[in-house]
C-alpha positions as CSV (number, residue, x, y, z in Angstrom):
1,M,12.5,32.8,-3.0
2,K,11.6,29.2,-2.9
3,I,7.9,28.2,-2.6
4,T,7.1,24.6,-1.8
5,E,3.5,23.3,-2.0
6,Q,2.4,20.2,-0.2
7,T,-0.8,18.4,-0.9
8,K,-2.2,15.9,1.6
9,Y,-4.5,13.2,0.3
10,T,-7.1,11.5,2.5
11,L,-7.6,7.9,1.4
12,D,-9.4,5.1,3.0
13,E,-7.6,1.7,3.5
14,N,-9.0,0.2,0.4
15,E,-7.9,3.2,-1.8
16,I,-4.4,2.8,-0.3
17,K,-4.3,-0.9,-1.1
18,I,-5.4,-0.2,-4.7
19,A,-2.7,2.5,-5.1
20,I,-0.1,0.1,-3.7
21,R,-1.2,-2.6,-6.2
22,K,-0.9,-0.1,-9.1
23,H,2.6,0.8,-7.9
24,L,3.6,-2.8,-7.9
25,I,2.3,-3.2,-11.4
26,D,4.5,-0.3,-12.5
27,K,7.5,-1.7,-10.6
28,L,7.2,-5.3,-11.9
29,G,6.1,-4.4,-15.4
30,T,3.5,-7.1,-15.2
31,E,0.3,-8.0,-13.3
32,P,1.4,-9.2,-9.9
33,N,0.0,-12.3,-8.3
34,I,-1.7,-10.3,-5.5
35,N,-5.1,-8.9,-4.5
36,E,-5.8,-5.9,-2.4
37,K,-6.9,-8.3,0.4
38,D,-3.3,-9.6,0.4
39,I,-1.9,-6.2,1.4
40,E,-1.7,-5.6,5.2
41,L,-1.7,-2.1,6.4
42,E,-0.2,-1.1,9.8
43,A,-1.2,2.4,11.0
44,N,1.4,4.6,12.7
45,V,-0.3,6.8,15.3
46,D,0.9,9.9,17.1
47,R,0.7,10.4,20.9
48,D,-2.9,11.6,20.5
49,G,-4.0,8.4,18.7
50,N,-4.3,10.1,15.3
51,V,-3.1,8.0,12.3
52,C,0.0,9.6,10.8
53,D,0.7,7.2,8.0
54,Y,0.5,3.6,7.0
55,V,3.1,0.9,6.4
56,A,2.1,-1.6,3.8
57,V,3.3,-5.2,3.8
58,A,2.8,-7.4,0.8
59,T,4.6,-10.5,-0.5
60,V,4.6,-10.5,-4.3
61,T,5.7,-13.3,-6.5
62,K,6.3,-12.3,-10.1
63,Q,4.8,-14.9,-12.4
64,T,6.9,-16.4,-15.2
65,D,5.9,-17.5,-18.6
66,T,6.1,-21.1,-17.3
67,D,3.7,-20.3,-14.5
68,D,1.3,-18.7,-17.1
69,A,1.4,-21.7,-19.4
70,A,0.8,-24.1,-16.5
71,L,-2.2,-22.0,-15.3
72,D,-3.6,-21.9,-18.9
73,T,-3.3,-25.7,-19.0
74,E,-5.2,-26.0,-15.7
75,L,-7.9,-23.6,-17.0
76,I,-8.3,-25.5,-20.2
77,D,-8.7,-28.8,-18.3
78,L,-11.3,-27.3,-16.1
79,M,-13.3,-25.8,-19.0
80,N,-13.1,-29.1,-20.9
81,A,-14.5,-30.8,-17.8
82,G,-17.4,-28.4,-17.9
83,T,-16.4,-26.4,-14.8
84,K,-15.8,-23.0,-16.4
85,L,-16.9,-21.2,-13.2
86,Q,-14.0,-23.0,-11.3
87,A,-11.6,-21.9,-14.1
88,V,-12.7,-18.3,-13.7
89,K,-12.2,-18.5,-9.9
90,L,-8.8,-20.1,-10.3
91,K,-7.7,-17.4,-12.7
92,R,-8.9,-14.7,-10.4
93,D,-7.2,-16.2,-7.3
94,R,-3.9,-16.8,-9.0
95,S,-3.6,-13.7,-11.1
96,G,-5.1,-11.0,-9.1
97,F,-7.4,-10.2,-12.0
98,G,-10.9,-9.0,-11.2
99,L,-14.0,-11.1,-12.0
100,K,-14.6,-9.4,-15.3
101,E,-11.0,-9.7,-16.5
102,S,-10.8,-13.4,-15.4
103,K,-14.0,-14.3,-17.2
104,E,-12.9,-12.5,-20.4
105,Y,-9.5,-14.3,-20.2
106,C,-11.2,-17.7,-19.8
107,D,-13.7,-16.9,-22.6
108,A,-10.8,-16.2,-25.0
109,L,-8.9,-19.2,-23.9
110,E,-12.0,-21.4,-24.3
111,L,-12.6,-20.2,-27.8
112,K,-9.0,-20.9,-28.8
113,H,-8.2,-24.2,-27.0
114,C,-11.2,-26.0,-25.7
115,K,-12.5,-29.2,-27.3
116,R,-16.2,-28.2,-27.6
117,N,-15.2,-25.2,-29.7
118,R,-13.4,-27.1,-32.4
C-alpha cells in the first residue's frame, strides 16, 4: 500500500518572491543581482476566479568578479567624495543586498580602502 501525503502552503506574493530569490541563490551559487521587486508574478486562475498557482518571471544577471571589482571602485570613489549614503544605495541597487548588508559591506570597504581611514 502506497501512501502519498501532500502539503499545501499558503503564501502571500511577497513570501513567494522571497522564496524564488532564495531558489535563485541556490541555483546560481552566488547572490543574484535581483530584488524581490524585480520578480513579476502572474496568477493562474480557475473558472471560478480562484488563484491556482503563480508563474514567476525574473531576469537574472550573474555578476562576475570583474563586475564586483568595478562596483567596489565606484563605491570607494563615492565614499572618498563624502557620499557614503549614495554608496550604500548603489550597493543595494546593484547587488540585491538589503540595507543592513549594503551598509556593512560599505563600512568594511571604507575601512580597508578609503583615504580618510589611512
